[in-house]
Each structure stands twice: as C-alpha cells, then as structure tokens.
TORKOL-4160 file (C-alpha; in steps of 0.2 Angstrom, whole numbers, padded with zeros to 4 digits, m for minus):
453
<pt num="1" X="0000" Y="0000" Z="0000"/>
<pt num="2" X="0007" Y="0017" Z="m0005"/>
<pt num="3" X="0011" Y="0028" Z="0011"/>
<pt num="4" X="0003" Y="0045" Z="0012"/>
<pt num="5" X="0014" Y="0060" Z="0013"/>
<pt num="6" X="0009" Y="0075" Z="0023"/>
<pt num="7" X="0015" Y="0093" Z="0024"/>
<pt num="8" X="0021" Y="0093" Z="0042"/>
<pt num="9" X="0019" Y="0108" Z="0054"/>
<pt num="10" X="0029" Y="0106" Z="0070"/>
<pt num="11" X="0024" Y="0115" Z="0086"/>
<pt num="12" X="0035" Y="0116" Z="0101"/>
<pt num="13" X="0025" Y="0118" Z="0117"/>
<pt num="14" X="0034" Y="0125" Z="0131"/>
<pt num="15" X="0028" Y="0126" Z="0149"/>
<pt num="16" X="0033" Y="0120" Z="0167"/>
<pt num="17" X="0026" Y="0104" Z="0174"/>
<pt num="18" X="0012" Y="0113" Z="0184"/>
<pt num="19" X="0003" Y="0114" Z="0167"/>
<pt num="20" X="0004" Y="0096" Z="0163"/>
<pt num="21" X="m0015" Y="0094" Z="0161"/>
<pt num="22" X="m0015" Y="0108" Z="0149"/>
<pt num="23" X="m0001" Y="0101" Z="0139"/>
<pt num="24" X="m0010" Y="0084" Z="0138"/>
<pt num="25" X="m0026" Y="0092" Z="0133"/>
<pt num="26" X="m0017" Y="0101" Z="0119"/>
<pt num="27" X="m0009" Y="0086" Z="0113"/>
<pt num="28" X="m0025" Y="0076" Z="0113"/>
<pt num="29" X="m0033" Y="0091" Z="0103"/>
<pt num="30" X="m0020" Y="0091" Z="0090"/>
<pt num="31" X="m0022" Y="0072" Z="0088"/>
<pt num="32" X="m0040" Y="0074" Z="0085"/>
<pt num="33" X="m0039" Y="0088" Z="0072"/>
<pt num="34" X="m0026" Y="0078" Z="0063"/>
<pt num="35" X="m0039" Y="0066" Z="0058"/>
<pt num="36" X="m0047" Y="0080" Z="0048"/>
<pt num="37" X="m0031" Y="0088" Z="0042"/>
<pt num="38" X="m0023" Y="0072" Z="0036"/>
<pt num="39" X="m0037" Y="0070" Z="0024"/>
<pt num="40" X="m0032" Y="0087" Z="0017"/>
<pt num="41" X="m0013" Y="0083" Z="0016"/>
<pt num="42" X="m0008" Y="0091" Z="0032"/>
<pt num="43" X="m0001" Y="0085" Z="0049"/>
<pt num="44" X="0003" Y="0095" Z="0065"/>
<pt num="45" X="0016" Y="0087" Z="0076"/>
<pt num="46" X="0018" Y="0093" Z="0094"/>
<pt num="47" X="0035" Y="0093" Z="0101"/>
<pt num="48" X="0036" Y="0094" Z="0120"/>
<pt num="49" X="0048" Y="0087" Z="0133"/>
<pt num="50" X="0037" Y="0072" Z="0137"/>
<pt num="51" X="0040" Y="0065" Z="0120"/>
<pt num="52" X="0059" Y="0066" Z="0121"/>
<pt num="53" X="0069" Y="0051" Z="0121"/>
<pt num="54" X="0069" Y="0044" Z="0139"/>
<pt num="55" X="0086" Y="0036" Z="0136"/>
<pt num="56" X="0094" Y="0053" Z="0134"/>
<pt num="57" X="0106" Y="0056" Z="0149"/>
<pt num="58" X="0100" Y="0067" Z="0163"/>
<pt num="59" X="0116" Y="0077" Z="0164"/>
<pt num="60" X="0109" Y="0094" Z="0168"/>
<pt num="61" X="0110" Y="0099" Z="0149"/>
<pt num="62" X="0096" Y="0088" Z="0142"/>
<pt num="63" X="0088" Y="0106" Z="0140"/>
<pt num="64" X="0101" Y="0108" Z="0126"/>
<pt num="65" X="0092" Y="0094" Z="0116"/>
<pt num="66" X="0075" Y="0102" Z="0119"/>
<pt num="67" X="0082" Y="0119" Z="0112"/>
<pt num="68" X="0089" Y="0110" Z="0097"/>
<pt num="69" X="0072" Y="0102" Z="0094"/>
<pt num="70" X="0064" Y="0119" Z="0096"/>
<pt num="71" X="0074" Y="0126" Z="0082"/>
<pt num="72" X="0067" Y="0113" Z="0070"/>
<pt num="73" X="0049" Y="0119" Z="0073"/>
<pt num="74" X="0038" Y="0131" Z="0064"/>
<pt num="75" X="0030" Y="0138" Z="0079"/>
<pt num="76" X="0033" Y="0139" Z="0098"/>
<pt num="77" X="0019" Y="0141" Z="0110"/>
<pt num="78" X="0024" Y="0146" Z="0128"/>
<pt num="79" X="0013" Y="0145" Z="0143"/>
<pt num="80" X="0015" Y="0152" Z="0160"/>
<pt num="81" X="0004" Y="0151" Z="0176"/>
<pt num="82" X="0010" Y="0153" Z="0194"/>
<pt num="83" X="0029" Y="0153" Z="0192"/>
<pt num="84" X="0041" Y="0157" Z="0179"/>
<pt num="85" X="0051" Y="0141" Z="0177"/>
<pt num="86" X="0070" Y="0142" Z="0173"/>
<pt num="87" X="0069" Y="0130" Z="0158"/>
<pt num="88" X="0053" Y="0138" Z="0151"/>
<pt num="89" X="0061" Y="0155" Z="0151"/>
<pt num="90" X="0076" Y="0148" Z="0142"/>
<pt num="91" X="0065" Y="0140" Z="0129"/>
<pt num="92" X="0056" Y="0157" Z="0126"/>
<pt num="93" X="0073" Y="0166" Z="0124"/>
<pt num="94" X="0079" Y="0152" Z="0112"/>
<pt num="95" X="0063" Y="0154" Z="0102"/>
<pt num="96" X="0063" Y="0173" Z="0102"/>
<pt num="97" X="0081" Y="0173" Z="0095"/>
<pt num="98" X="0077" Y="0160" Z="0082"/>
<pt num="99" X="0061" Y="0169" Z="0076"/>
<pt num="100" X="0072" Y="0184" Z="0071"/>
<pt num="101" X="0087" Y="0174" Z="0064"/>
<pt num="102" X="0077" Y="0170" Z="0048"/>
<pt num="103" X="0077" Y="0151" Z="0053"/>
<pt num="104" X="0062" Y="0139" Z="0052"/>
<pt num="105" X="0053" Y="0146" Z="0067"/>
<pt num="106" X="0040" Y="0159" Z="0060"/>
<pt num="107" X="0028" Y="0161" Z="0075"/>
<pt num="108" X="0030" Y="0164" Z="0093"/>
<pt num="109" X="0015" Y="0165" Z="0105"/>
<pt num="110" X="0016" Y="0168" Z="0124"/>
<pt num="111" X="0001" Y="0165" Z="0135"/>
<pt num="112" X="m0002" Y="0168" Z="0154"/>
<pt num="113" X="m0015" Y="0157" Z="0162"/>
<pt num="114" X="m0027" Y="0166" Z="0173"/>
<pt num="115" X="m0023" Y="0165" Z="0191"/>
<pt num="116" X="m0027" Y="0173" Z="0208"/>
<pt num="117" X="m0014" Y="0188" Z="0210"/>
<pt num="118" X="m0009" Y="0181" Z="0227"/>
<pt num="119" X="m0004" Y="0164" Z="0219"/>
<pt num="120" X="0008" Y="0171" Z="0206"/>
<pt num="121" X="0026" Y="0172" Z="0212"/>
<pt num="122" X="0035" Y="0188" Z="0212"/>
<pt num="123" X="0047" Y="0182" Z="0199"/>
<pt num="124" X="0033" Y="0179" Z="0187"/>
<pt num="125" X="0024" Y="0195" Z="0191"/>
<pt num="126" X="0040" Y="0205" Z="0187"/>
<pt num="127" X="0043" Y="0195" Z="0171"/>
<pt num="128" X="0026" Y="0199" Z="0165"/>
<pt num="129" X="0027" Y="0217" Z="0170"/>
<pt num="130" X="0043" Y="0219" Z="0160"/>
<pt num="131" X="0038" Y="0208" Z="0145"/>
<pt num="132" X="0034" Y="0223" Z="0134"/>
<pt num="133" X="0051" Y="0231" Z="0137"/>
<pt num="134" X="0061" Y="0215" Z="0136"/>
<pt num="135" X="0053" Y="0207" Z="0120"/>
<pt num="136" X="0050" Y="0215" Z="0104"/>
<pt num="137" X="0034" Y="0205" Z="0103"/>
<pt num="138" X="0026" Y="0218" Z="0115"/>
<pt num="139" X="0011" Y="0207" Z="0116"/>
<pt num="140" X="0005" Y="0192" Z="0126"/>
<pt num="141" X="m0012" Y="0184" Z="0128"/>
<pt num="142" X="m0022" Y="0178" Z="0143"/>
<pt num="143" X="m0031" Y="0162" Z="0143"/>
<pt num="144" X="m0043" Y="0154" Z="0155"/>
<pt num="145" X="m0045" Y="0137" Z="0146"/>
<pt num="146" X="m0032" Y="0128" Z="0135"/>
<pt num="147" X="m0046" Y="0127" Z="0122"/>
<pt num="148" X="m0043" Y="0146" Z="0118"/>
<pt num="149" X="m0025" Y="0142" Z="0114"/>
<pt num="150" X="m0030" Y="0127" Z="0103"/>
<pt num="151" X="m0042" Y="0138" Z="0093"/>
<pt num="152" X="m0029" Y="0151" Z="0090"/>
<pt num="153" X="m0018" Y="0138" Z="0083"/>
<pt num="154" X="m0031" Y="0131" Z="0072"/>
<pt num="155" X="m0036" Y="0148" Z="0065"/>
<pt num="156" X="m0018" Y="0152" Z="0062"/>
<pt num="157" X="m0014" Y="0136" Z="0054"/>
<pt num="158" X="m0029" Y="0135" Z="0042"/>
<pt num="159" X="m0025" Y="0153" Z="0036"/>
<pt num="160" X="m0007" Y="0151" Z="0035"/>
<pt num="161" X="m0008" Y="0135" Z="0024"/>
<pt num="162" X="m0022" Y="0142" Z="0014"/>
<pt num="163" X="m0033" Y="0127" Z="0019"/>
<pt num="164" X="m0049" Y="0137" Z="0017"/>
<pt num="165" X="m0047" Y="0137" Z="m0001"/>
<pt num="166" X="m0049" Y="0118" Z="m0002"/>
<pt num="167" X="m0060" Y="0115" Z="0014"/>
<pt num="168" X="m0074" Y="0124" Z="0023"/>
<pt num="169" X="m0072" Y="0132" Z="0040"/>
<pt num="170" X="m0089" Y="0135" Z="0046"/>
<pt num="171" X="m0099" Y="0137" Z="0062"/>
<pt num="172" X="m0114" Y="0127" Z="0068"/>
<pt num="173" X="m0122" Y="0128" Z="0086"/>
<pt num="174" X="m0106" Y="0136" Z="0092"/>
<pt num="175" X="m0095" Y="0122" Z="0085"/>
<pt num="176" X="m0081" Y="0126" Z="0073"/>
<pt num="177" X="m0082" Y="0114" Z="0059"/>
<pt num="178" X="m0069" Y="0110" Z="0046"/>
<pt num="179" X="m0077" Y="0101" Z="0031"/>
<pt num="180" X="m0092" Y="0097" Z="0043"/>
<pt num="181" X="m0081" Y="0089" Z="0057"/>
<pt num="182" X="m0080" Y="0098" Z="0074"/>
<pt num="183" X="m0063" Y="0105" Z="0077"/>
<pt num="184" X="m0067" Y="0118" Z="0091"/>
<pt num="185" X="m0079" Y="0128" Z="0101"/>
<pt num="186" X="m0081" Y="0147" Z="0098"/>
<pt num="187" X="m0086" Y="0150" Z="0116"/>
<pt num="188" X="m0068" Y="0145" Z="0121"/>
<pt num="189" X="m0059" Y="0156" Z="0109"/>
<pt num="190" X="m0048" Y="0170" Z="0115"/>
<pt num="191" X="m0059" Y="0183" Z="0106"/>
<pt num="192" X="m0075" Y="0177" Z="0115"/>
<pt num="193" X="m0071" Y="0171" Z="0133"/>
<pt num="194" X="m0068" Y="0189" Z="0139"/>
<pt num="195" X="m0081" Y="0197" Z="0128"/>
<pt num="196" X="m0094" Y="0203" Z="0141"/>
<pt num="197" X="m0109" Y="0206" Z="0128"/>
<pt num="198" X="m0106" Y="0188" Z="0121"/>
<pt num="199" X="m0104" Y="0180" Z="0139"/>
<pt num="200" X="m0120" Y="0189" Z="0144"/>
<pt num="201" X="m0130" Y="0183" Z="0129"/>
<pt num="202" X="m0123" Y="0165" Z="0132"/>
<pt num="203" X="m0128" Y="0165" Z="0150"/>
<pt num="204" X="m0146" Y="0171" Z="0145"/>
<pt num="205" X="m0148" Y="0157" Z="0133"/>
<pt num="206" X="m0142" Y="0144" Z="0146"/>
<pt num="207" X="m0154" Y="0151" Z="0159"/>
<pt num="208" X="m0169" Y="0151" Z="0147"/>
<pt num="209" X="m0165" Y="0133" Z="0142"/>
<pt num="210" X="m0165" Y="0128" Z="0160"/>
<pt num="211" X="m0181" Y="0138" Z="0164"/>
<pt num="212" X="m0189" Y="0129" Z="0149"/>
<pt num="213" X="m0187" Y="0112" Z="0157"/>
<pt num="214" X="m0199" Y="0115" Z="0171"/>
<pt num="215" X="m0211" Y="0128" Z="0163"/>
<pt num="216" X="m0229" Y="0124" Z="0157"/>
<pt num="217" X="m0243" Y="0132" Z="0147"/>
<pt num="218" X="m0241" Y="0151" Z="0142"/>
<pt num="219" X="m0225" Y="0153" Z="0152"/>
<pt num="220" X="m0217" Y="0139" Z="0142"/>
<pt num="221" X="m0223" Y="0147" Z="0126"/>
<pt num="222" X="m0216" Y="0164" Z="0131"/>
<pt num="223" X="m0199" Y="0156" Z="0136"/>
<pt num="224" X="m0198" Y="0146" Z="0120"/>
<pt num="225" X="m0201" Y="0162" Z="0109"/>
<pt num="226" X="m0188" Y="0172" Z="0119"/>
<pt num="227" X="m0176" Y="0158" Z="0118"/>
<pt num="228" X="m0177" Y="0156" Z="0099"/>
<pt num="229" X="m0174" Y="0175" Z="0098"/>
<pt num="230" X="m0159" Y="0174" Z="0109"/>
<pt num="231" X="m0152" Y="0159" Z="0100"/>
<pt num="232" X="m0153" Y="0169" Z="0083"/>
<pt num="233" X="m0145" Y="0184" Z="0091"/>
<pt num="234" X="m0131" Y="0173" Z="0099"/>
<pt num="235" X="m0128" Y="0164" Z="0082"/>
<pt num="236" X="m0126" Y="0181" Z="0073"/>
<pt num="237" X="m0114" Y="0187" Z="0086"/>
<pt num="238" X="m0104" Y="0171" Z="0085"/>
<pt num="239" X="m0103" Y="0173" Z="0066"/>
<pt num="240" X="m0097" Y="0191" Z="0068"/>
<pt num="241" X="m0084" Y="0187" Z="0081"/>
<pt num="242" X="m0078" Y="0172" Z="0071"/>
<pt num="243" X="m0076" Y="0183" Z="0055"/>
<pt num="244" X="m0066" Y="0196" Z="0066"/>
<pt num="245" X="m0055" Y="0182" Z="0073"/>
<pt num="246" X="m0051" Y="0176" Z="0056"/>
<pt num="247" X="m0047" Y="0193" Z="0049"/>
<pt num="248" X="m0035" Y="0197" Z="0063"/>
<pt num="249" X="m0026" Y="0181" Z="0061"/>
<pt num="250" X="m0024" Y="0184" Z="0042"/>
<pt num="251" X="m0016" Y="0201" Z="0047"/>
<pt num="252" X="m0005" Y="0194" Z="0060"/>
<pt num="253" X="0002" Y="0182" Z="0047"/>
<pt num="254" X="0006" Y="0195" Z="0034"/>
<pt num="255" X="0012" Y="0208" Z="0047"/>
<pt num="256" X="0015" Y="0199" Z="0064"/>
<pt num="257" X="0022" Y="0214" Z="0073"/>
<pt num="258" X="0007" Y="0226" Z="0070"/>
<pt num="259" X="0003" Y="0233" Z="0087"/>
<pt num="260" X="m0012" Y="0243" Z="0081"/>
<pt num="261" X="m0021" Y="0227" Z="0077"/>
<pt num="262" X="m0015" Y="0218" Z="0092"/>
<pt num="263" X="m0023" Y="0232" Z="0103"/>
<pt num="264" X="m0039" Y="0232" Z="0092"/>
<pt num="265" X="m0040" Y="0213" Z="0096"/>
<pt num="266" X="m0039" Y="0216" Z="0115"/>
<pt num="267" X="m0053" Y="0228" Z="0114"/>
<pt num="268" X="m0064" Y="0217" Z="0103"/>
<pt num="269" X="m0061" Y="0202" Z="0115"/>
<pt num="270" X="m0068" Y="0213" Z="0128"/>
<pt num="271" X="m0083" Y="0218" Z="0117"/>
<pt num="272" X="m0076" Y="0236" Z="0116"/>
<pt num="273" X="m0079" Y="0238" Z="0097"/>
<pt num="274" X="m0079" Y="0257" Z="0098"/>
<pt num="275" X="m0062" Y="0258" Z="0106"/>
<pt num="276" X="m0056" Y="0245" Z="0093"/>
<pt num="277" X="m0063" Y="0256" Z="0079"/>
<pt num="278" X="m0054" Y="0271" Z="0086"/>
<pt num="279" X="m0038" Y="0262" Z="0083"/>
<pt num="280" X="m0043" Y="0259" Z="0065"/>
<pt num="281" X="m0047" Y="0276" Z="0058"/>
<pt num="282" X="m0055" Y="0275" Z="0040"/>
<pt num="283" X="m0044" Y="0289" Z="0033"/>
<pt num="284" X="m0028" Y="0282" Z="0040"/>
<pt num="285" X="m0032" Y="0265" Z="0033"/>
<pt num="286" X="m0036" Y="0271" Z="0016"/>
<pt num="287" X="m0020" Y="0282" Z="0016"/>
<pt num="288" X="m0010" Y="0267" Z="0021"/>
<pt num="289" X="m0017" Y="0255" Z="0008"/>
<pt num="290" X="m0014" Y="0269" Z="m0006"/>
<pt num="291" X="0004" Y="0271" Z="0000"/>
<pt num="292" X="0008" Y="0253" Z="0000"/>
<pt num="293" X="m0001" Y="0250" Z="m0017"/>
<pt num="294" X="0013" Y="0260" Z="m0025"/>
<pt num="295" X="0028" Y="0251" Z="m0018"/>
<pt num="296" X="0037" Y="0236" Z="m0024"/>
<pt num="297" X="0032" Y="0217" Z="m0024"/>
<pt num="298" X="0042" Y="0214" Z="m0009"/>
<pt num="299" X="0029" Y="0223" Z="0002"/>
<pt num="300" X="0014" Y="0214" Z="m0005"/>
<pt num="301" X="0012" Y="0205" Z="0012"/>
<pt num="302" X="0010" Y="0222" Z="0021"/>
<pt num="303" X="m0001" Y="0228" Z="0007"/>
<pt num="304" X="m0012" Y="0213" Z="0010"/>
<pt num="305" X="m0012" Y="0217" Z="0029"/>
<pt num="306" X="m0017" Y="0235" Z="0025"/>
<pt num="307" X="m0033" Y="0228" Z="0015"/>
<pt num="308" X="m0037" Y="0216" Z="0029"/>
<pt num="309" X="m0037" Y="0231" Z="0042"/>
<pt num="310" X="m0050" Y="0239" Z="0031"/>
<pt num="311" X="m0060" Y="0223" Z="0031"/>
<pt num="312" X="m0058" Y="0222" Z="0050"/>
<pt num="313" X="m0065" Y="0240" Z="0052"/>
<pt num="314" X="m0080" Y="0234" Z="0041"/>
<pt num="315" X="m0083" Y="0219" Z="0053"/>
<pt num="316" X="m0081" Y="0230" Z="0069"/>
<pt num="317" X="m0093" Y="0243" Z="0062"/>
<pt num="318" X="m0106" Y="0229" Z="0058"/>
<pt num="319" X="m0103" Y="0222" Z="0076"/>
<pt num="320" X="m0105" Y="0239" Z="0084"/>
<pt num="321" X="m0119" Y="0246" Z="0073"/>
<pt num="322" X="m0118" Y="0262" Z="0084"/>
<pt num="323" X="m0115" Y="0275" Z="0070"/>
<pt num="324" X="m0131" Y="0279" Z="0061"/>
<pt num="325" X="m0121" Y="0279" Z="0045"/>
<pt num="326" X="m0112" Y="0262" Z="0048"/>
<pt num="327" X="m0121" Y="0254" Z="0033"/>
<pt num="328" X="m0115" Y="0267" Z="0020"/>
<pt num="329" X="m0098" Y="0267" Z="0028"/>
<pt num="330" X="m0096" Y="0248" Z="0025"/>
<pt num="331" X="m0103" Y="0250" Z="0007"/>
<pt num="332" X="m0089" Y="0263" Z="0004"/>
<pt num="333" X="m0075" Y="0253" Z="0013"/>
<pt num="334" X="m0080" Y="0237" Z="0004"/>
<pt num="335" X="m0078" Y="0245" Z="m0013"/>
<pt num="336" X="m0061" Y="0252" Z="m0009"/>
<pt num="337" X="m0055" Y="0236" Z="m0001"/>
<pt num="338" X="m0060" Y="0226" Z="m0016"/>
<pt num="339" X="m0051" Y="0239" Z="m0028"/>
<pt num="340" X="m0035" Y="0238" Z="m0017"/>
<pt num="341" X="m0036" Y="0219" Z="m0016"/>
<pt num="342" X="m0036" Y="0217" Z="m0034"/>
<pt num="343" X="m0018" Y="0222" Z="m0034"/>
<pt num="344" X="m0011" Y="0211" Z="m0020"/>
<pt num="345" X="m0024" Y="0196" Z="m0016"/>
<pt num="346" X="m0023" Y="0179" Z="m0023"/>
<pt num="347" X="m0038" Y="0175" Z="m0034"/>
<pt num="348" X="m0046" Y="0164" Z="m0021"/>
<pt num="349" X="m0044" Y="0177" Z="m0008"/>
<pt num="350" X="m0050" Y="0191" Z="m0019"/>
<pt num="351" X="m0066" Y="0180" Z="m0023"/>
<pt num="352" X="m0069" Y="0177" Z="m0005"/>
<pt num="353" X="m0069" Y="0196" Z="m0002"/>
<pt num="354" X="m0080" Y="0200" Z="m0016"/>
<pt num="355" X="m0092" Y="0186" Z="m0010"/>
<pt num="356" X="m0092" Y="0195" Z="0007"/>
<pt num="357" X="m0095" Y="0212" Z="m0001"/>
<pt num="358" X="m0110" Y="0205" Z="m0011"/>
<pt num="359" X="m0118" Y="0196" Z="0004"/>
<pt num="360" X="m0116" Y="0212" Z="0014"/>
<pt num="361" X="m0124" Y="0223" Z="0000"/>
<pt num="362" X="m0138" Y="0210" Z="m0002"/>
<pt num="363" X="m0142" Y="0210" Z="0017"/>
<pt num="364" X="m0142" Y="0229" Z="0017"/>
<pt num="365" X="m0154" Y="0229" Z="0002"/>
<pt num="366" X="m0140" Y="0238" Z="m0008"/>
<pt num="367" X="m0145" Y="0228" Z="m0024"/>
<pt num="368" X="m0137" Y="0238" Z="m0037"/>
<pt num="369" X="m0120" Y="0230" Z="m0039"/>
<pt num="370" X="m0124" Y="0213" Z="m0030"/>
<pt num="371" X="m0128" Y="0203" Z="m0046"/>
<pt num="372" X="m0113" Y="0208" Z="m0055"/>
<pt num="373" X="m0102" Y="0203" Z="m0040"/>
<pt num="374" X="m0110" Y="0186" Z="m0038"/>
<pt num="375" X="m0108" Y="0183" Z="m0056"/>
<pt num="376" X="m0089" Y="0186" Z="m0054"/>
<pt num="377" X="m0088" Y="0175" Z="m0039"/>
<pt num="378" X="m0098" Y="0161" Z="m0048"/>
<pt num="379" X="m0087" Y="0162" Z="m0063"/>
<pt num="380" X="m0072" Y="0159" Z="m0052"/>
<pt num="381" X="m0079" Y="0145" Z="m0042"/>
<pt num="382" X="m0085" Y="0136" Z="m0058"/>
<pt num="383" X="m0068" Y="0137" Z="m0066"/>
<pt num="384" X="m0060" Y="0130" Z="m0050"/>
<pt num="385" X="m0073" Y="0116" Z="m0049"/>
<pt num="386" X="m0077" Y="0122" Z="m0031"/>
<pt num="387" X="m0094" Y="0114" Z="m0029"/>
<pt num="388" X="m0098" Y="0119" Z="m0011"/>
<pt num="389" X="m0095" Y="0137" Z="m0015"/>
<pt num="390" X="m0104" Y="0136" Z="m0032"/>
<pt num="391" X="m0119" Y="0129" Z="m0023"/>
<pt num="392" X="m0118" Y="0143" Z="m0009"/>
<pt num="393" X="m0116" Y="0157" Z="m0022"/>
<pt num="394" X="m0131" Y="0150" Z="m0032"/>
<pt num="395" X="m0141" Y="0149" Z="m0016"/>
<pt num="396" X="m0138" Y="0168" Z="m0012"/>
<pt num="397" X="m0142" Y="0173" Z="m0030"/>
<pt num="398" X="m0158" Y="0164" Z="m0029"/>
<pt num="399" X="m0163" Y="0174" Z="m0014"/>
<pt num="400" X="m0157" Y="0190" Z="m0023"/>
<pt num="401" X="m0168" Y="0186" Z="m0038"/>
<pt num="402" X="m0183" Y="0182" Z="m0026"/>
<pt num="403" X="m0180" Y="0198" Z="m0017"/>
<pt num="404" X="m0183" Y="0207" Z="m0033"/>
<pt num="405" X="m0197" Y="0196" Z="m0038"/>
<pt num="406" X="m0187" Y="0189" Z="m0053"/>
<pt num="407" X="m0195" Y="0172" Z="m0049"/>
<pt num="408" X="m0190" Y="0162" Z="m0065"/>
<pt num="409" X="m0171" Y="0167" Z="m0062"/>
<pt num="410" X="m0173" Y="0163" Z="m0044"/>
<pt num="411" X="m0180" Y="0146" Z="m0047"/>
<pt num="412" X="m0167" Y="0141" Z="m0060"/>
<pt num="413" X="m0153" Y="0146" Z="m0047"/>
<pt num="414" X="m0161" Y="0137" Z="m0033"/>
<pt num="415" X="m0163" Y="0121" Z="m0043"/>
<pt num="416" X="m0145" Y="0121" Z="m0048"/>
<pt num="417" X="m0139" Y="0124" Z="m0031"/>
<pt num="418" X="m0150" Y="0110" Z="m0024"/>
<pt num="419" X="m0144" Y="0098" Z="m0037"/>
<pt num="420" X="m0126" Y="0101" Z="m0033"/>
<pt num="421" X="m0130" Y="0100" Z="m0014"/>
<pt num="422" X="m0138" Y="0083" Z="m0016"/>
<pt num="423" X="m0122" Y="0077" Z="m0026"/>
<pt num="424" X="m0111" Y="0083" Z="m0011"/>
<pt num="425" X="m0122" Y="0076" Z="0002"/>
<pt num="426" X="m0121" Y="0058" Z="m0006"/>
<pt num="427" X="m0102" Y="0059" Z="m0002"/>
<pt num="428" X="m0104" Y="0067" Z="0015"/>
<pt num="429" X="m0121" Y="0069" Z="0023"/>
<pt num="430" X="m0113" Y="0077" Z="0039"/>
<pt num="431" X="m0104" Y="0091" Z="0029"/>
<pt num="432" X="m0118" Y="0095" Z="0017"/>
<pt num="433" X="m0134" Y="0088" Z="0023"/>
<pt num="434" X="m0140" Y="0105" Z="0029"/>
<pt num="435" X="m0136" Y="0112" Z="0011"/>
<pt num="436" X="m0150" Y="0100" Z="0005"/>
<pt num="437" X="m0162" Y="0105" Z="0018"/>
<pt num="438" X="m0160" Y="0123" Z="0016"/>
<pt num="439" X="m0160" Y="0122" Z="m0003"/>
<pt num="440" X="m0176" Y="0113" Z="m0004"/>
<pt num="441" X="m0184" Y="0125" Z="0008"/>
<pt num="442" X="m0179" Y="0140" Z="m0002"/>
<pt num="443" X="m0185" Y="0131" Z="m0018"/>
<pt num="444" X="m0202" Y="0128" Z="m0011"/>
<pt num="445" X="m0203" Y="0146" Z="m0005"/>
<pt num="446" X="m0199" Y="0152" Z="m0022"/>
<pt num="447" X="m0212" Y="0141" Z="m0031"/>
<pt num="448" X="m0225" Y="0146" Z="m0018"/>
<pt num="449" X="m0222" Y="0164" Z="m0022"/>
<pt num="450" X="m0222" Y="0161" Z="m0041"/>
<pt num="451" X="m0239" Y="0152" Z="m0039"/>
<pt num="452" X="m0247" Y="0167" Z="m0030"/>
<pt num="453" X="m0242" Y="0180" Z="m0042"/>
C-alpha cells in the first residue's frame, strides 16, 4: 500500500510541569484535528519534553536537546501560570532569537493562564510586567481554558496554509467545523471568553434553556419564543466574532508585529468595538493602503495586511452598529477594499472578499451591484470546480432574484444549487446535509411565491 505523505507543521509547546494537564489536553486536541487535516494533506506534530527520548542522559543539559528540537519547529507556544520556570524561560529566549534569525521558526506566541494575583510568584509577576520592554513582541495573551490556545492555533494554521481554499471552515451551534467535522468551540476562543456582551448573551440562553425544562402552558410558550430569539442573536454574534478572529489572524500572518491590530484585538475580545474602531481610523487605513499600493512586490504582504485592516474595520462597524451611517460606511469601505485587493490578493482570496461584499450589500438591500459581484464569484468557483461554493453562491443569487421578484431566475438558481448540494451530500451527509435541507426549503418558498403571483 502506498504511504501517504503530509505537509508537516511542527509546534513546540513550552511550559513548566504545573501545566501538565493543559499540555496533555493540547496534545489530545492536535491528535483529534489531525484526523481531519490528514485528509487534506496536512499534519501537525507537537514537540514537548514528554515526547523526548527517555534514554537521553540526565546530565543537567538535556535542555540543550530540547532547544535544538525547538529550532526545527515552525511555531513555539509558551505557557505560564503561577511561576516562571527556569527552563521555560530559556525555551522562550531560544525561540525569540530563532524567530528573528530567519530560521524555520516563524511564529512565537506567549500565554499567561489566569490565576489569583496572590498565587503568582514575584518572579513571574516581574517578568510579566517587564515583558513589553524586554521582548519586541510587546504582546501576550491571557487564557482561561487551554481550548482558547488550541483555537488560536487552528485559525492560524488554516489561514497560513491556505486550507480554506480547499476546505470549509464554518460554524454550527457554536461548534467550529472543518469540512463538517468539529474542530473547536467558539465560546472557548480568546476573542469570546472575555467578551462581556457575548458571555452575557450566552448566560441568558443557558438560563432560558434551564427555565424551559420545568415551565408549562403560556409561560413555556413565552420562554420558548424568547429563547429562539436569543439563539438567533447569539448565532449572529458568533458569526461576527468568528469573522473578526479570522481577519485578525490573516493580518498577523502578513504583518506579525502590527501593534495597532493587536490592541484592536484586545478591545474586541472585551466587546469594546468602539475603542477598537478608534484604533482603525478610516482615513488612516485608506491612506496606508494607497501608499503601499505604489511600492514594490516585496511589500505585498504588508499591502495585504493593510486591506485586511479595512475589512476588520468593516466587521467592527457591523458588530457595533452604533454609528447611524455604519451601513454606508461599510458600502464605501468594501468598494475600496476590493479595488486595493485586486492588486495584491490571490484570486481565491479576492473572490472570498467579493463574496463577502456581495452578501453584505444584499443583506443591506443595496441591490445595485450585487448581481454583478455574484456573477464574478460564480465564474471563479465554476472554473475551480469548487462545488460547495458554487452551490452557496447560487443559493444567495436565488434569494437575490426572489427579493426582486425575478422568480424564474430565482427558481433556476435554486434548482441548480439544490442539485449540486444533493451530489455533495451523497459523499458526506454530515458536511452537506444542511445544504440540501435549506436548498429545498428555499426552492419551495420560491415556487409558492411564483404560484401566488
């Protein structure tokens, strides 16, 4: 039997033994998602001291071997909790030097697990306070649950490797799905666990579900109605936060030292969208994108990051909805983002952006340019043979035509979308079964509307 080959991504996990449970959870998580990634030709390998050769002599410098292994990794994740840990600090310093030596290591992330202030050693407290001064990273993250670290890794990896061009990263009932298979929980992501509006809504849904178990009669009906409304609100918020998280991750890939975006992420994680928007002023973003568009090919990654920051502002405006002109602002920003993206985005990324633009215009009843945008997107996906995205685009076009009472066009688009969805569902019911259900419901609604006109 021919042996499969994978593109291997090596992650070094550094921490002291007090985080042994988190280290094991992390390794179990990677083992789980590798079942999905292997089918796409990728494999994540975790390197940590538990996996080193037990026969290696304990001469006090086995740490040298750990450091050598670290230099052969693509990423280093460093975890701290109550104490600093001599060897964890050494691994951090080794990774920090390696990142800026143009070696293999390309990403270094540092996390501090939440702990009661009185339980943190003075040495670690001093280290954390001086971290921005001593490390160019100038940035670290808090984590309450190791799942948030795992979700960060997943989002970074799929964006870095471009996996989303060959697979679908979606949300369903708070679960992050890759090709229909669960790979994470959005409620455990770093962008959501500290977000007060999100946590408040999550608690409200939980309380309503608990209350519904014992309620009867009209009280039960009222609770069920409120619960359905809150669930829709929660789903919409999760989709917005998930989109923001993916955009921030794309920016940090192209421009990892962008302090402006890192601070905006901190504000967004707390639900402070206005403060995040203040860091990403519209005029400054457009000026930056214009300046970078005139520079050489060598700065294309920074140009892409500048466009992504415009997209991030759009997403934050859509999440906040506090400015009465936010819809028109988003319309204008999308137009400029697409124009700049045509200069520096890969075709698949440009198509995704145009699709997002068209979807926003459609949802905002800005129909003028929507059909043209969808047709450009559809042409690209047909050429690529990307059936899931062909089906999704046709589905949205069917809704667009129905909104404008162009029912024959709507029926044709819905029928083709449903046919493709049924073909995909035959191969994977778990991934595409909902496509068939939603497609059939849409086609039935269009035909009912046609019959009544």
